N, C-alpha and C positions, 0 to 999 in steps of 0.2 A: 422351336427355331430350327433353321436349316441353312447350311452354307456350303458352297462349292468353290474351290479354286482350280482353274483349268490352266494347262500349259499348252502353248502353240509353238511349233518349231518352224522356222522360216526356210528350212532345207539346208541352211549353211551352218547349222549347229547352234544358232542363237535362238533362245527361247523368250517368249513373252508370256506373262501371266494375266489372268483375268479372274476376278472374284465377284461373287454375288451371293447375298444371304438375306433372309427375312426372319422376322420374329412376329408372332401373332398371339393374341390372348387365347384363342380357341384353335384346337387342332383342325377343325373343319375349315378354317379360314386360310390355312397354309396352301400355297400353290403346290403343284405336283413336283416330285423330285426331278422328273425329266425337264420340266420348264425351267427350274432353277439351274440345272446343269447346262442346258442349251444357252441360257443368258450368260453364264460364266464363260462358256466356250466362245460365244460371239464376241465378248469383250476381249478375250485373249487373241483371237484371230485378227480383229481390227487393228491390233497394235503391231503386227508384223511390218517391219520396215521403218519403225519409228526412228526419228533423228532430231537433233537439236535445231533451234532457230536462233537468229541474231537477237541480241537484247533490244527490247522495245517497250514503250508504254502503250498499252492497247486495251480495248474492252475485253473483259473476261466473262464467258458464259460458264457458270458454276453448276455442274451436274448436281442433282438433288442429293446424292450420297455425300458429296463434298460439302454442300451447303449445310446438311445436317451435322456433319462433323465440325464445321465451323461454329454452328450454334452451340454444340456441346462445349467447345472451347470457351465461348463467350459467356456461358451460363454462370460461371463463378463471379463475374462482374456484377450480377444482380443479387448476390448474396448480401443480406443485411450485415452479416458478421464481417465480410471483407470491406464493406463500405464503412462500417464503424471503425475498423482498424486503419482506414485510409490506404488499403492495399488493393483497391479496385480502381480501374480506369474510369469508372462511372461515379466516383466520389464527387459530391457537390453538383451532380448533373440531374438530380431529381427535378422533374418538371420542365427540363430543357429539351429543345428539339435536337436530337442527336443523329437522326436518320432520315432517309427519304420518307415522305408521307405514304408511300406504297407499302411500308413495312410495319407489321404488327407482330409481337411475340407474345404467345400465350402459354401458360402452364395450367393444365386442366386435370385435376384429380378425379373428376367425375365423367370423363370421356367414355362413352359407351364402347365396351370391348377394348379399351386402351391397355397397353402393356403395363403401364404404371398406375392404372385406376385402382382406387381404394376408397372406402367410405371414410376412413380415419387415417391420420398420419402416424408417425412413429411415437408420438406422445399422446395419442388418443383424441387429438383435435379433429374436428370435421374438415375434410378436404373441400376445396372449392375451385372455381375457375378464376385464375389470377391473370390479369393483362399487364405484362411487364413493360412492353413498349407499345404505345397506342398511336398508330399512324405517324410514326416518327418521333413521338415524344416519350421521354423516359417517365413512365407512369408510376412505377412502384418498385420496391425491392422485396425480397422474400425473407421470412423469418421462421425460426423455431421459437418455442416459448422462452428459452433462456436468453437468446439474443434479443428477442422482442422486448423483454422486460428490461434488459440493459439499455435499450434504445428508447424506452418510454413509449412503446407501441404494443400492438397485439400480434400474436402468431398468425401467420397466413396459411397455416396447415401444411407447412413444408418441412416438418421434421422427418428425418430419415434415420433408420438404425438397423443394425443387424442383431443377431441373437447374442453376440458377445461384445457389443459396443454401446456406448452412450449415444444419445441422439445428436445429430448434426443437421445442417441445412441441406436439403436435397430437392429433387424435382419429381414430378409424377409423369405427365405427358407434355413435354415441352416441344412447341412447334411454331413455325411461321405459317399462318393461314395462306391458302392458295390464292393466287391472283387471277387475272383475266386472260393472260397470254399462254398459248400452248408452247412447249419447248421448241417446236418447229418454227413458230412465228418469231420467237426470241432469237433463234439462230439467224433467221433471214434479216434481222435488223443490224447485223454486224458486217460491215464491209471488209474489215481486216482485224483479226483478233485471235483469241485463244479460247478453246473449249477445254475446260479443266474437269477431268473426270476421275482423277486419282491423285493422292498425295503420298509422299514418302516420309523422309526423316522429319521428326518433330521440330516445330519451329514457332510455337505460340508463347508469347510472354503474357502471363496472367495479370501482371501488375500494370503494364502499359497497353496491352491489347495489340501489340505488334504481331503481324502475321507474315511468316516466311517459311515456305515449304518446298521441298523438292516435288516436282510435279510431272504428271503425264497427261496427255490428252490429244487434241487435234488442232492444227492450224486452220483458221477460217479465212476464206477469201470470198467476197461477194455473197455472203450468207450461206456458204456451203463448206463442209469439212473437206479439206484438201488432202492432208496426209497426217499420219500419227506423229506425235512429238514426245520425246523423252530427253532427259539430260538438261532440264531447265529448272529454274526456281521462280516461284510466283510470290510477290511480296507487296505489302502495303500495311496500313494500320486498320484496326477494326472500326474505329470511328470514321475514318475516311471511306472505308468500304461501305459502311451503313449509309453514309450520306450520298454515295454515288450509285446506289442500287436504282437502276433505270427500268427494270421489269421484274415482275414476280410471276413465276409459272403457275399453270393450273394443275400441275401434276403431283400435288401433295399426296403421299401414300403413307399410312400409318403402319410401317413395317418394323417399328422399333419404338422406344419410348422418347427419343429425340429425333424429330423429323423436320424436313423443309422441302419446298419445291425448288425447281430450277430458278436460279437468280442470274440476272445480267448486271454486272458491275462495270460502270462506264470506263474506268481506267485502273489498271494495276501494272506493276513492273514485272515483265517476264524477262528474266536474266538467262541468257543462253551462251552461245559461242561467240 
């Protein structure tokens, strides 16, 4: 793994930060240290002059880093243990259409060179490719052996454990498969909206799926980023966000164990000044 956080000064003493990092299975697949540092620096410089915007309900283009982080937050809802306890916002949703047909979610323990790839899970069961969300439909939940037995089903090969812990439910390589639209094409579809490329203070409710984060990014007008934005909050619910996904980007990159491409969500609340 490799990560860099850069600071850019606007000349008036106010600094903006930009971070970029990658994780790979093989050392040979890592980008150069210079390229990682340049990307972090580019992100920091882009944020100079950031300001808040008025509160509005607008389309949100979610950068793939943020989309991956959202997927990580949502992952607990697909846990068979949480569903059994009725502490998941997907309880009683199995088989129901809960998202746009553009969206599929996969956990693949056999992905070639994946960060989380392993022939066996933490209990010795063979790993496999599990499709959790299939073109918008809630297709399955994941189990370790203990929870599967309690629920009258079989393990899905999702047991995870450390050297000093008992097994629990975890994931291998969790991702949203790439779509057909480039990030540039997705941006051009937005007449007026927000490009979300970083989040701040934690604001995800694992029981209800409510999503509310301090956010940074760019204001969009006529398909073009106009100026950097900070001091706002982006909010909705995960079920509503899943249903309102209007485009899935082609830019999926496996630079970690939980990944997603750029996403366009038709409407979210951006709360500003």
